[in-house]
OpenMM code with the backbone's topology and positions (N, CA, C; nanometers):
from openmm import Vec3, app, unit

residues = "UNK UNK UNK UNK UNK UNK UNK UNK UNK UNK UNK UNK UNK UNK UNK UNK UNK UNK UNK UNK UNK UNK UNK UNK UNK UNK UNK UNK UNK UNK UNK UNK UNK UNK UNK UNK UNK UNK UNK UNK UNK UNK UNK UNK UNK UNK UNK UNK UNK UNK UNK UNK UNK UNK UNK UNK UNK UNK UNK UNK UNK UNK UNK UNK UNK UNK UNK UNK UNK UNK UNK UNK UNK UNK UNK UNK UNK UNK UNK UNK UNK UNK UNK UNK UNK UNK UNK UNK UNK UNK UNK UNK UNK UNK UNK UNK UNK UNK UNK UNK UNK UNK UNK UNK UNK UNK UNK UNK UNK UNK UNK UNK UNK UNK UNK UNK UNK UNK UNK UNK UNK UNK UNK".split()
positions = [
    Vec3(0.1071, 1.2368, 2.4299),
    Vec3(0.0288, 1.3474, 2.4632),
    Vec3(-0.1120, 1.3665, 2.3978),
    Vec3(-0.1897, 1.3221, 2.4330),
    Vec3(-0.3029, 1.3584, 2.3568),
    Vec3(-0.3611, 1.5025, 2.3154),
    Vec3(-0.4584, 1.4809, 2.1960),
    Vec3(-0.4722, 1.6099, 2.1572),
    Vec3(-0.6148, 1.6367, 2.2215),
    Vec3(-0.6545, 1.7500, 2.2150),
    Vec3(-0.7988, 1.7909, 2.2493),
    Vec3(-0.8934, 1.7856, 2.1489),
    Vec3(-1.0063, 1.7324, 2.1607),
    Vec3(-1.1382, 1.6884, 2.0705),
    Vec3(-1.1347, 1.8041, 1.9805),
    Vec3(-1.0856, 1.9112, 1.9984),
    Vec3(-1.1159, 2.0413, 1.8998),
    Vec3(-0.9978, 2.0346, 1.7901),
    Vec3(-0.8911, 1.9770, 1.8077),
    Vec3(-0.7831, 1.9519, 1.7114),
    Vec3(-0.7792, 1.8182, 1.6531),
    Vec3(-0.8463, 1.7268, 1.6966),
    Vec3(-0.8433, 1.5946, 1.6546),
    Vec3(-0.9151, 1.5614, 1.4902),
    Vec3(-0.8469, 1.4848, 1.4090),
    Vec3(-0.9106, 1.4820, 1.3033),
    Vec3(-1.0035, 1.3877, 1.2932),
    Vec3(-1.0546, 1.3444, 1.2086),
    Vec3(-1.1668, 1.2151, 1.2086),
    Vec3(-1.0511, 1.1102, 1.1813),
    Vec3(-1.0805, 0.9900, 1.2409),
    Vec3(-0.9542, 0.8964, 1.2182),
    Vec3(-1.0236, 0.7786, 1.1427),
    Vec3(-0.9153, 0.7198, 1.0452),
    Vec3(-0.9751, 0.6489, 0.9832),
    Vec3(-0.9618, 0.5071, 1.0509),
    Vec3(-1.0443, 0.4029, 1.0400),
    Vec3(-1.0323, 0.2519, 1.1468),
    Vec3(-0.8760, 0.1771, 1.1092),
    Vec3(-0.8041, 0.2224, 1.2431),
    Vec3(-0.7053, 0.1382, 1.2671),
    Vec3(-0.5583, 0.2340, 1.2399),
    Vec3(-0.6120, 0.3647, 1.1896),
    Vec3(-0.5132, 0.4525, 1.1217),
    Vec3(-0.4723, 0.5342, 1.2914),
    Vec3(-0.3307, 0.6078, 1.2593),
    Vec3(-0.3026, 0.7052, 1.3517),
    Vec3(-0.3237, 0.8663, 1.3336),
    Vec3(-0.2916, 0.9415, 1.3964),
    Vec3(-0.3060, 1.0944, 1.3488),
    Vec3(-0.1873, 1.1215, 1.2341),
    Vec3(-0.1164, 1.0556, 1.1860),
    Vec3(-0.0332, 1.0865, 1.0857),
    Vec3(-0.0821, 1.1665, 0.9768),
    Vec3(-0.0268, 1.2686, 0.9314),
    Vec3(-0.0938, 1.3427, 0.8016),
    Vec3(-0.0482, 1.2847, 0.7069),
    Vec3(0.0483, 1.1956, 0.6974),
    Vec3(0.0886, 1.1182, 0.5296),
    Vec3(-0.0035, 1.0266, 0.5571),
    Vec3(-0.0346, 0.9832, 0.6337),
    Vec3(-0.1675, 0.8490, 0.6315),
    Vec3(-0.2530, 0.8976, 0.6143),
    Vec3(-0.3204, 0.9999, 0.6403),
    Vec3(-0.4512, 1.0776, 0.6074),
    Vec3(-0.4286, 1.1246, 0.4802),
    Vec3(-0.2936, 1.1909, 0.4284),
    Vec3(-0.3258, 1.2330, 0.2978),
    Vec3(-0.3403, 1.1097, 0.1606),
    Vec3(-0.2536, 1.0239, 0.2095),
    Vec3(-0.2722, 0.8870, 0.1393),
    Vec3(-0.3823, 0.8161, 0.1559),
    Vec3(-0.4522, 0.8424, 0.2299),
    Vec3(-0.6021, 0.7831, 0.2204),
    Vec3(-0.6813, 0.8713, 0.1682),
    Vec3(-0.6361, 0.9770, 0.1794),
    Vec3(-0.7750, 1.0802, 0.0841),
    Vec3(-0.7551, 1.0869, -0.0602),
    Vec3(-0.6179, 1.0565, -0.0951),
    Vec3(-0.5605, 1.0786, -0.2368),
    Vec3(-0.4871, 0.9686, -0.3115),
    Vec3(-0.4515, 0.8732, -0.2116),
    Vec3(-0.3753, 0.7453, -0.2640),
    Vec3(-0.4062, 0.6677, -0.3620),
    Vec3(-0.5314, 0.6659, -0.3598),
    Vec3(-0.5567, 0.5682, -0.4925),
    Vec3(-0.5012, 0.6071, -0.6519),
    Vec3(-0.4932, 0.4698, -0.7002),
    Vec3(-0.4209, 0.4688, -0.8176),
    Vec3(-0.4734, 0.5998, -0.9244),
    Vec3(-0.5874, 0.6086, -0.8812),
    Vec3(-0.6632, 0.6842, -0.9910),
    Vec3(-0.7247, 0.8389, -0.9309),
    Vec3(-0.6989, 0.8653, -0.7957),
    Vec3(-0.7773, 0.9598, -0.7220),
    Vec3(-0.7108, 1.0813, -0.8002),
    Vec3(-0.5565, 1.0938, -0.8052),
    Vec3(-0.5183, 1.2532, -0.8763),
    Vec3(-0.5389, 1.2595, -1.0005),
    Vec3(-0.5458, 1.1439, -1.0637),
    Vec3(-0.6129, 1.1320, -1.2176),
    Vec3(-0.7252, 1.1922, -1.2225),
    Vec3(-0.8257, 1.1655, -1.1492),
    Vec3(-0.9353, 1.2254, -1.1391),
    Vec3(-0.9671, 1.3507, -1.1273),
    Vec3(-0.8921, 1.3829, -0.9830),
    Vec3(-0.8795, 1.5502, -0.9660),
    Vec3(-0.8166, 1.6255, -1.0883),
    Vec3(-0.7072, 1.5687, -1.1035),
    Vec3(-0.6392, 1.6702, -1.2662),
    Vec3(-0.7532, 1.6882, -1.3592),
    Vec3(-0.8410, 1.5833, -1.3972),
    Vec3(-0.9558, 1.6459, -1.4841),
    Vec3(-1.0478, 1.6931, -1.4716),
    Vec3(-1.0786, 1.6858, -1.3328),
    Vec3(-1.1919, 1.7720, -1.2439),
    Vec3(-1.1149, 1.9340, -1.2372),
    Vec3(-0.9970, 1.9322, -1.2300),
    Vec3(-0.9521, 2.0414, -1.1802),
    Vec3(-0.9819, 2.1492, -1.2858),
    Vec3(-0.9851, 2.1011, -1.4104),
    Vec3(-1.0041, 2.2049, -1.5642),
    Vec3(-1.1579, 2.1948, -1.6001),
    Vec3(-1.2403, 2.1453, -1.4865),
    Vec3(-1.3692, 2.1722, -1.5498),
    Vec3(-1.4908, 2.0799, -1.4855),
    Vec3(-1.5999, 2.1082, -1.4833),
    Vec3(-1.6969, 2.0008, -1.4237),
    Vec3(-1.7027, 1.9085, -1.5614),
    Vec3(-1.7307, 1.7597, -1.5177),
    Vec3(-1.7289, 1.6408, -1.5897),
    Vec3(-1.8461, 1.5780, -1.5703),
    Vec3(-1.8724, 1.5068, -1.6759),
    Vec3(-1.9872, 1.4029, -1.6509),
    Vec3(-1.9079, 1.2343, -1.6605),
    Vec3(-1.9834, 1.1496, -1.5901),
    Vec3(-1.8937, 1.0313, -1.5799),
    Vec3(-1.8390, 0.9805, -1.7107),
    Vec3(-1.9288, 0.9473, -1.7832),
    Vec3(-1.8826, 0.9079, -1.9405),
    Vec3(-1.7533, 0.9825, -1.9727),
    Vec3(-1.7852, 1.1348, -1.9706),
    Vec3(-1.6363, 1.2187, -2.0254),
    Vec3(-1.5370, 1.1675, -1.9326),
    Vec3(-1.5303, 1.1346, -1.8127),
    Vec3(-1.4012, 1.0962, -1.7501),
    Vec3(-1.3415, 0.9862, -1.7696),
    Vec3(-1.4798, 0.9019, -1.8140),
    Vec3(-1.4053, 0.7425, -1.8621),
    Vec3(-1.3247, 0.7620, -1.9683),
    Vec3(-1.3795, 0.8311, -2.0891),
    Vec3(-1.3082, 0.8984, -2.2141),
    Vec3(-1.1695, 0.9457, -2.2049),
    Vec3(-1.1565, 1.0057, -2.0973),
    Vec3(-1.0493, 1.0851, -2.0461),
    Vec3(-0.9343, 0.9917, -1.9921),
    Vec3(-0.9877, 0.8550, -1.9212),
    Vec3(-0.9106, 0.7657, -1.8664),
    Vec3(-0.9573, 0.6619, -1.8936),
    Vec3(-0.8919, 0.6257, -2.0226),
    Vec3(-0.9613, 0.5049, -2.0869),
    Vec3(-0.9397, 0.3672, -2.0324),
    Vec3(-0.8505, 0.3684, -1.9438),
    Vec3(-0.7794, 0.2427, -1.8997),
    Vec3(-0.8491, 0.2016, -1.7331),
    Vec3(-0.9360, 0.2678, -1.6981),
    Vec3(-1.0176, 0.2644, -1.5601),
    Vec3(-1.1478, 0.1756, -1.6101),
    Vec3(-1.2019, 0.1180, -1.5222),
    Vec3(-1.3330, 0.0551, -1.5393),
    Vec3(-1.3955, 0.1281, -1.4824),
    Vec3(-1.5394, 0.1159, -1.5439),
    Vec3(-1.6616, 0.1569, -1.5043),
    Vec3(-1.6446, 0.1517, -1.3178),
    Vec3(-1.6411, 0.0332, -1.2879),
    Vec3(-1.6603, 0.0076, -1.1375),
    Vec3(-1.5745, 0.0548, -1.0571),
    Vec3(-1.4555, 0.1129, -1.1102),
    Vec3(-1.3196, 0.1526, -1.0187),
    Vec3(-1.3524, 0.3154, -1.0347),
    Vec3(-1.3870, 0.3646, -1.1499),
    Vec3(-1.4326, 0.4945, -1.1368),
    Vec3(-1.5241, 0.5334, -1.0489),
    Vec3(-1.6296, 0.4462, -1.0485),
    Vec3(-1.7458, 0.4980, -0.9670),
    Vec3(-1.7149, 0.5026, -0.8329),
    Vec3(-1.6071, 0.3680, -0.7543),
    Vec3(-1.5215, 0.3756, -0.6671),
    Vec3(-1.4795, 0.4784, -0.6222),
    Vec3(-1.3882, 0.5378, -0.7033),
    Vec3(-1.3113, 0.6458, -0.6940),
    Vec3(-1.3725, 0.7450, -0.6689),
    Vec3(-1.5027, 0.7696, -0.7576),
    Vec3(-1.5602, 0.9172, -0.7559),
    Vec3(-1.6484, 0.9321, -0.5921),
    Vec3(-1.6571, 0.8274, -0.5787),
    Vec3(-1.7616, 0.8003, -0.4148),
    Vec3(-1.6524, 0.8393, -0.3154),
    Vec3(-1.5335, 0.7767, -0.3535),
    Vec3(-1.4400, 0.8087, -0.2195),
    Vec3(-1.4102, 0.9443, -0.2017),
    Vec3(-1.3499, 1.0073, -0.3356),
    Vec3(-1.3542, 1.1516, -0.3439),
    Vec3(-1.4432, 1.2352, -0.2885),
    Vec3(-1.5611, 1.2159, -0.3238),
    Vec3(-1.6841, 1.2924, -0.2591),
    Vec3(-1.6831, 1.2692, -0.1243),
    Vec3(-1.6862, 1.1305, -0.0590),
    Vec3(-1.6849, 1.1144, 0.0889),
    Vec3(-1.5641, 1.2063, 0.1687),
    Vec3(-1.4672, 1.2291, 0.1019),
    Vec3(-1.3312, 1.3138, 0.1459),
    Vec3(-1.3448, 1.4150, 0.1323),
    Vec3(-1.4653, 1.4879, 0.0703),
    Vec3(-1.4757, 1.6367, 0.0300),
    Vec3(-1.3957, 1.6626, -0.0702),
    Vec3(-1.3351, 1.6015, -0.1645),
    Vec3(-1.2744, 1.6773, -0.2851),
    Vec3(-1.3547, 1.6946, -0.3977),
    Vec3(-1.4600, 1.6194, -0.4053),
    Vec3(-1.5219, 1.6234, -0.5245),
    Vec3(-1.6701, 1.6747, -0.4862),
    Vec3(-1.7689, 1.7095, -0.5656),
    Vec3(-1.9101, 1.7447, -0.5552),
    Vec3(-1.9882, 1.6672, -0.6445),
    Vec3(-2.0742, 1.5995, -0.6092),
    Vec3(-2.1614, 1.5468, -0.7015),
    Vec3(-2.3097, 1.6064, -0.7248),
    Vec3(-2.3327, 1.6082, -0.8307),
    Vec3(-2.4440, 1.7221, -0.8628),
    Vec3(-2.5411, 1.6175, -0.9452),
    Vec3(-2.6800, 1.6020, -0.9001),
    Vec3(-2.7755, 1.5316, -0.9771),
    Vec3(-2.8870, 1.6278, -1.0486),
    Vec3(-2.8789, 1.6300, -1.1860),
    Vec3(-2.9456, 1.7152, -1.2641),
    Vec3(-3.0685, 1.6334, -1.2960),
    Vec3(-3.1711, 1.6793, -1.2287),
    Vec3(-3.3189, 1.5514, -1.2991),
    Vec3(-3.3811, 1.6180, -1.4158),
    Vec3(-3.3344, 1.7252, -1.4817),
    Vec3(-3.4403, 1.7542, -1.5881),
    Vec3(-3.4135, 1.6309, -1.6723),
    Vec3(-3.5067, 1.5822, -1.7773),
    Vec3(-3.4821, 1.5029, -1.8735),
    Vec3(-3.3651, 1.5726, -1.9687),
    Vec3(-3.2819, 1.4937, -2.0376),
    Vec3(-3.2196, 1.3537, -1.9509),
    Vec3(-3.1985, 1.3837, -1.8556),
    Vec3(-3.1919, 1.3020, -1.7074),
    Vec3(-3.1292, 1.3475, -1.5861),
    Vec3(-2.9707, 1.3198, -1.6442),
    Vec3(-2.8791, 1.3339, -1.5521),
    Vec3(-2.7367, 1.3428, -1.5375),
    Vec3(-2.6772, 1.3536, -1.4136),
    Vec3(-2.5673, 1.3298, -1.4131),
    Vec3(-2.4802, 1.3689, -1.2916),
    Vec3(-2.3610, 1.4119, -1.3264),
    Vec3(-2.3059, 1.5338, -1.2690),
    Vec3(-2.2274, 1.5901, -1.3077),
    Vec3(-2.0857, 1.6232, -1.1982),
    Vec3(-1.9605, 1.6058, -1.2158),
    Vec3(-1.8711, 1.6096, -1.1209),
    Vec3(-1.7803, 1.7193, -1.0934),
    Vec3(-1.7589, 1.7710, -1.0000),
    Vec3(-1.6546, 1.9046, -0.9918),
    Vec3(-1.5917, 1.9192, -0.8531),
    Vec3(-1.4676, 1.9504, -0.8784),
    Vec3(-1.3536, 1.9378, -0.7907),
    Vec3(-1.4292, 2.0470, -0.6783),
    Vec3(-1.4012, 2.0371, -0.5639),
    Vec3(-1.4645, 2.1047, -0.4532),
    Vec3(-1.3575, 2.1748, -0.4177),
    Vec3(-1.3746, 2.3016, -0.3430),
    Vec3(-1.2972, 2.4026, -0.2882),
    Vec3(-1.1793, 2.3354, -0.2035),
    Vec3(-1.2178, 2.2302, -0.1104),
    Vec3(-1.1144, 2.1351, -0.0660),
    Vec3(-1.0421, 2.0551, -0.1275),
    Vec3(-1.1032, 2.0440, -0.2721),
    Vec3(-1.0054, 1.9522, -0.3357),
    Vec3(-0.9111, 2.0247, -0.4552),
    Vec3(-0.9458, 2.1723, -0.4499),
    Vec3(-0.8751, 2.2519, -0.5403),
    Vec3(-0.7320, 2.2764, -0.4373),
    Vec3(-0.7393, 2.2335, -0.3193),
    Vec3(-0.6046, 2.2600, -0.2442),
    Vec3(-0.5144, 2.1756, -0.2706),
    Vec3(-0.5563, 2.0469, -0.3256),
    Vec3(-0.4553, 1.9064, -0.3828),
    Vec3(-0.4148, 1.9830, -0.5249),
    Vec3(-0.4314, 2.0972, -0.5863),
    Vec3(-0.3969, 2.1328, -0.6791),
    Vec3(-0.2195, 2.1361, -0.7058),
    Vec3(-0.1442, 2.2114, -0.6030),
    Vec3(-0.0280, 2.2134, -0.5876),
    Vec3(0.0421, 2.0565, -0.5925),
    Vec3(-0.0203, 1.9652, -0.5330),
    Vec3(0.0244, 1.8296, -0.5386),
    Vec3(0.0433, 1.7828, -0.7026),
    Vec3(-0.0829, 1.7959, -0.7636),
    Vec3(-0.1159, 1.7378, -0.8786),
    Vec3(0.0014, 1.7860, -0.9474),
    Vec3(0.0268, 1.9292, -0.9656),
    Vec3(0.1209, 1.9858, -1.0644),
    Vec3(0.2478, 1.9174, -1.0303),
    Vec3(0.2837, 1.9120, -0.9043),
    Vec3(0.4256, 1.8722, -0.8772),
    Vec3(0.4381, 1.7233, -0.9282),
    Vec3(0.3550, 1.6309, -0.8910),
    Vec3(0.3466, 1.4980, -0.9152),
    Vec3(0.3489, 1.4852, -1.1071),
    Vec3(0.2978, 1.5659, -1.1597),
    Vec3(0.2850, 1.5779, -1.2814),
    Vec3(0.4520, 1.6182, -1.3326),
    Vec3(0.4845, 1.7204, -1.2994),
    Vec3(0.6256, 1.7520, -1.3113),
    Vec3(0.7299, 1.6484, -1.3205),
    Vec3(0.7071, 1.5792, -1.1618),
    Vec3(0.8018, 1.4661, -1.1587),
    Vec3(0.7989, 1.3373, -1.2502),
    Vec3(0.6859, 1.3158, -1.2814),
    Vec3(0.6456, 1.2581, -1.3742),
    Vec3(0.6908, 1.2550, -1.5014),
    Vec3(0.6853, 1.3726, -1.5711),
    Vec3(0.7647, 1.4267, -1.7048),
    Vec3(0.9185, 1.4243, -1.6670),
    Vec3(0.9644, 1.4691, -1.5634),
    Vec3(1.0972, 1.4211, -1.5922),
    Vec3(1.1807, 1.2667, -1.5831),
    Vec3(1.0509, 1.2081, -1.4869),
    Vec3(1.0946, 1.0346, -1.4686),
    Vec3(1.0888, 0.9815, -1.6007),
    Vec3(0.9603, 1.0134, -1.6998),
    Vec3(1.0109, 0.9884, -1.8538),
    Vec3(1.0776, 1.0195, -1.9167),
    Vec3(1.1332, 1.1357, -1.8772),
    Vec3(1.2553, 1.1744, -1.9556),
    Vec3(1.3654, 1.1022, -1.9510),
    Vec3(1.3852, 1.1012, -1.7935),
    Vec3(1.5286, 1.0004, -1.7848),
    Vec3(1.5010, 0.8605, -1.8320),
    Vec3(1.3942, 0.7743, -1.8192),
    Vec3(1.3605, 0.6823, -1.8646),
    Vec3(1.3482, 0.6396, -2.0271),
    Vec3(1.3581, 0.7510, -2.0959),
    Vec3(1.3477, 0.7617, -2.2292),
    Vec3(1.4897, 0.7593, -2.2698),
    Vec3(1.5954, 0.8451, -2.1873),
    Vec3(1.7322, 0.8626, -2.1909),
    Vec3(1.8075, 0.7451, -2.2064),
    Vec3(1.7641, 0.6839, -2.0753),
    Vec3(1.8251, 0.5475, -2.0470),
    Vec3(1.8042, 0.4326, -2.1428),
    Vec3(1.6826, 0.4528, -2.1855),
    Vec3(1.6470, 0.3571, -2.2813),
    Vec3(1.7372, 0.3473, -2.4196),
    Vec3(1.7456, 0.4867, -2.4450),
    Vec3(1.8032, 0.5766, -2.5565),
    Vec3(1.9390, 0.5118, -2.5919),
    Vec3(2.0191, 0.5109, -2.4529),
    Vec3(2.1904, 0.4604, -2.4441),
    Vec3(2.1720, 0.3410, -2.4303),
    Vec3(2.0871, 0.2402, -2.3999),
    Vec3(2.0970, 0.1346, -2.3610),
    Vec3(2.0748, 0.0717, -2.5292),
    Vec3(2.0292, 0.1296, -2.6188),
    Vec3(2.0025, 0.0769, -2.7573),
    Vec3(2.1273, 0.1130, -2.8384),
] * unit.nanometer
topology = app.Topology()
chain = topology.addChain("A")
for resn in residues:
    res = topology.addResidue(resn, chain)
    for name in ("N", "CA", "C"):
        topology.addAtom(name, app.Element.getBySymbol(name[0]), res)
């Protein structure tokens, strides 16, 4: 059954209209949810994000922010006053990811607690 043009979503090259595929394309990168997590608590500059995520390289952070901006999840604002700088904020659409961020964070806490309990029992 074909969908009408009004209900079609923009397709990713070679993708289907699968909602899970679309979600993973938008936020499935290793650093995407972490970037959104930090931006959810306020506007940040690039180097501030680097300090908050010390394991991410400059190149990968730039690519991740560019991708999130392309997906409409992050807004990039260039301030031209001297010294010029760029700020990143979560967009209204990006805020819709908040429940997912919190759910993944909660699951991560529970997973870590389970691993620590298992490791303690093994030693």
